[in-house]
Each structure stands twice: as C-alpha cells, then as structure tokens.
Backbone as CSV, one residue per row, in Angstrom:
resi,resn,N_x,N_y,N_z,CA_x,CA_y,CA_z,C_x,C_y,C_z
1,MET,4.254,-1.370,16.738,5.404,-0.638,16.254,5.002,0.724,15.702
2,LEU,3.879,0.778,14.982,3.454,2.062,14.443,3.148,3.046,15.561
3,GLU,2.599,2.559,16.682,2.308,3.462,17.787,3.590,4.058,18.352
4,LYS,4.664,3.279,18.359,5.946,3.817,18.803,6.443,4.865,17.815
5,ARG,6.227,4.616,16.529,6.703,5.539,15.493,6.007,6.903,15.586
6,ILE,4.734,6.917,15.998,4.014,8.193,16.052,4.689,9.156,17.012
7,THR,5.306,8.635,18.064,5.985,9.521,19.004,7.250,10.110,18.402
8,GLN,7.711,9.534,17.299,8.935,10.006,16.676,8.676,10.846,15.432
9,LEU,7.447,10.945,15.017,7.138,11.740,13.835,7.293,13.234,14.153
10,PRO,7.446,14.034,13.128,7.564,15.475,13.359,6.406,16.004,14.210
11,ASN,6.693,17.021,14.985,5.710,17.562,15.935,4.387,17.938,15.287
12,ILE,4.409,18.484,14.090,3.154,18.894,13.451,2.272,17.679,13.194
13,VAL,2.875,16.563,12.787,2.112,15.347,12.543,1.562,14.810,13.863
14,LYS,2.378,14.823,14.898,1.912,14.361,16.211,0.735,15.200,16.687
15,ARG,0.830,16.522,16.537,-0.272,17.386,16.980,-1.545,17.076,16.201
16,HIS,-1.417,16.889,14.892,-2.596,16.563,14.085,-3.200,15.248,14.535
17,TYR,-2.366,14.259,14.806,-2.861,12.960,15.251,-3.573,13.096,16.596
18,GLU,-2.942,13.797,17.534,-3.518,13.961,18.862,-4.837,14.719,18.821
19,MET,-4.959,15.664,17.897,-6.183,16.462,17.787,-7.235,15.751,16.938
20,GLY,-6.858,14.631,16.338,-7.802,13.912,15.496,-7.999,14.555,14.144
21,VAL,-7.051,15.378,13.738,-7.151,16.041,12.444,-6.920,15.017,11.344
22,THR,-7.830,14.980,10.399,-7.636,14.124,9.242,-7.499,15.011,8.024
23,SER,-6.749,14.544,7.101,-6.501,15.332,5.910,-7.545,15.027,4.850
24,ALA,-7.879,16.034,4.078,-8.757,15.824,2.936,-7.975,15.134,1.828
25,ASP,-6.674,15.060,2.004,-5.785,14.431,1.050,-5.915,12.920,1.177
26,GLU,-6.652,12.329,0.272,-6.943,10.899,0.336,-5.732,10.077,-0.107
27,MET,-5.462,9.011,0.609,-4.394,8.090,0.232,-5.026,7.068,-0.708
28,THR,-4.913,7.314,-2.004,-5.566,6.475,-3.001,-4.802,5.171,-3.215
29,ALA,-5.493,4.227,-3.829,-4.877,2.943,-4.164,-3.640,3.164,-5.035
30,GLU,-3.747,4.078,-5.980,-2.634,4.351,-6.883,-1.421,4.911,-6.142
31,ARG,-1.671,5.766,-5.186,-0.562,6.340,-4.403,0.120,5.274,-3.559
32,ILE,-0.676,4.390,-2.966,-0.101,3.324,-2.144,0.740,2.396,-3.014
33,LYS,0.214,2.039,-4.182,0.980,1.195,-5.109,2.269,1.883,-5.521
34,ALA,2.189,3.183,-5.783,3.376,3.937,-6.207,4.436,3.981,-5.099
35,ILE,3.997,4.141,-3.869,4.941,4.152,-2.733,5.650,2.806,-2.655
36,ARG,4.869,1.731,-2.735,5.450,0.388,-2.646,6.392,0.122,-3.818
37,ALA,5.987,0.536,-5.016,6.827,0.334,-6.204,8.138,1.113,-6.075
38,ARG,8.042,2.338,-5.572,9.246,3.161,-5.392,10.209,2.495,-4.411
39,GLU,9.653,1.831,-3.409,10.477,1.144,-2.413,10.961,-0.216,-2.915
40,ASN,10.458,-0.634,-4.095,10.876,-1.881,-4.726,10.635,-3.095,-3.821
41,LEU,9.415,-3.142,-3.247,9.049,-4.227,-2.344,7.805,-4.944,-2.856
42,SER,7.723,-6.221,-2.556,6.502,-6.975,-2.850,5.428,-6.542,-1.847
43,GLN,4.198,-6.955,-2.117,3.122,-6.633,-1.183,3.402,-7.216,0.196
44,SER,3.858,-8.457,0.240,4.093,-9.086,1.547,5.261,-8.419,2.274
45,GLN,6.291,-8.009,1.549,7.423,-7.321,2.187,6.994,-5.969,2.744
46,PHE,6.250,-5.210,1.944,5.804,-3.879,2.369,4.854,-3.989,3.554
47,ALA,3.929,-4.935,3.487,2.991,-5.147,4.590,3.742,-5.502,5.871
48,SER,4.740,-6.338,5.742,5.534,-6.726,6.903,6.232,-5.521,7.526
49,LYS,6.785,-4.655,6.696,7.465,-3.454,7.196,6.489,-2.537,7.926
50,LEU,5.245,-2.486,7.435,4.220,-1.643,8.063,3.526,-2.350,9.225
51,GLN,3.839,-3.606,9.409,3.227,-4.446,10.429,1.709,-4.531,10.279
52,ILE,1.317,-4.780,9.031,-0.087,-5.036,8.708,-0.129,-6.346,7.930
53,SER,-1.312,-6.872,7.726,-1.426,-8.109,6.949,-1.326,-7.790,5.459
54,THR,-0.899,-8.789,4.710,-0.843,-8.642,3.256,-2.236,-8.400,2.705
55,THR,-3.228,-9.055,3.294,-4.619,-8.873,2.872,-5.054,-7.423,3.034
56,CYS,-4.667,-6.812,4.135,-5.003,-5.406,4.375,-4.381,-4.531,3.289
57,LEU,-3.113,-4.744,2.992,-2.442,-3.952,1.946,-3.107,-4.183,0.593
58,GLN,-3.460,-5.416,0.300,-4.133,-5.716,-0.966,-5.451,-4.954,-1.085
59,LYS,-6.196,-4.876,0.019,-7.452,-4.118,0.010,-7.189,-2.640,-0.259
60,TRP,-6.142,-2.091,0.359,-5.791,-0.689,0.109,-5.442,-0.484,-1.356
61,GLU,-4.664,-1.401,-1.911,-4.206,-1.249,-3.288,-5.317,-1.489,-4.309
62,ARG,-6.372,-2.164,-3.917,-7.542,-2.339,-4.784,-8.540,-1.197,-4.606
63,GLY,-8.378,-0.421,-3.557,-9.332,0.641,-3.258,-10.535,0.143,-2.481
64,ALA,-10.469,-1.101,-1.986,-11.577,-1.673,-1.226,-11.597,-1.160,0.208
65,ALA,-10.477,-0.637,0.670,-10.371,-0.067,2.020,-9.327,1.042,1.959
66,GLN,-9.321,1.870,2.980,-8.360,2.969,3.040,-7.619,2.935,4.364
67,PRO,-6.334,3.283,4.325,-5.596,3.355,5.593,-6.142,4.493,6.439
68,LYS,-6.162,4.253,7.724,-6.656,5.260,8.664,-5.680,5.371,9.823
69,GLY,-5.796,6.418,10.578,-5.021,6.590,11.797,-3.523,6.520,11.576
70,LEU,-2.861,5.698,12.382,-1.405,5.606,12.339,-0.899,5.086,11.004
71,ALA,-1.635,4.162,10.399,-1.217,3.624,9.104,-1.221,4.733,8.052
72,TYR,-2.247,5.568,8.078,-2.327,6.694,7.144,-1.143,7.644,7.354
73,LEU,-0.874,7.976,8.610,0.240,8.881,8.903,1.580,8.268,8.503
74,ALA,1.722,6.972,8.731,2.960,6.299,8.338,3.145,6.366,6.832
75,LEU,2.094,6.084,6.073,2.191,6.135,4.614,2.497,7.545,4.115
76,LYS,1.878,8.541,4.721,2.161,9.934,4.339,3.629,10.259,4.581
77,ASN,4.162,9.817,5.716,5.559,10.069,6.035,6.477,9.327,5.076
78,ILE,6.171,8.070,4.783,6.978,7.278,3.854,6.930,7.890,2.461
79,GLU,5.756,8.360,2.057,5.608,8.983,0.745,6.477,10.239,0.643
80,ALA,6.533,11.005,1.711,7.295,12.258,1.706,8.795,12.024,1.808
81,THR,9.200,10.928,2.404,10.631,10.660,2.594,10.961,9.320,1.949
82,SER,11.066,8.303,2.754,11.288,6.935,2.279,10.993,5.975,3.419
83,LEU,10.851,4.723,3.073,10.592,3.715,4.099,11.781,3.619,5.048
84,SER,12.983,3.633,4.505,14.157,3.519,5.373,14.263,4.719,6.314
85,SER,13.935,5.914,5.838,13.943,7.091,6.715,12.913,6.938,7.815
86,PHE,11.730,6.431,7.454,10.683,6.245,8.449,11.098,5.215,9.489
87,LEU,11.656,4.098,9.040,12.043,3.045,9.968,13.254,3.418,10.806
88,ASP,14.089,4.313,10.285,15.278,4.745,11.023,15.008,5.924,11.940
89,PHE,13.781,6.459,11.909,13.428,7.658,12.672,13.959,7.594,14.066
C-alpha cells in the first residue's frame, strides 16, 4: 500500500524518492510518538494504518530502529498534514 501511496505524493517528494535523496532531518522516536499521539491511535492501530508490524513501530518509538524509504516519506507526509489526508490522497 505504501508503494501505491508514493505515486500519489507531491511531485517534489516523488523526485526525492526516485533520486534516492534522504533528508538530514531525522525522524526521531519522539517525533513518531508525537505523530501517533496527535492522531489519537494506539501503537497497533497506527502500525496497521501504515501497514507495518506493531513490533516495527515499537522499535521506532524506542529509537532502536528508524523508518527508511517509503515508511520515512509516509511519516513525513503524515507529520506535515494528517493520517486521514495521507490515506485519502
């Protein structure tokens, strides 16, 4: 599902993804927790919406791992807008 979403993201994001551009702007555990809290979702609900495992989200929120690729771009988009805007794209 995230791969389908990348084709719908704004052109600048698509170009960055296609060129392999990564941002120096790190998606920290605190930012991920804040996004989820703002959306008022449990870890399992948020993970389900992102189509990742709850374990993966827990690792991100502990800082044990970081989102990369499409997951990173999805979180950046959700952070800038909202989950519903991202899913309704």
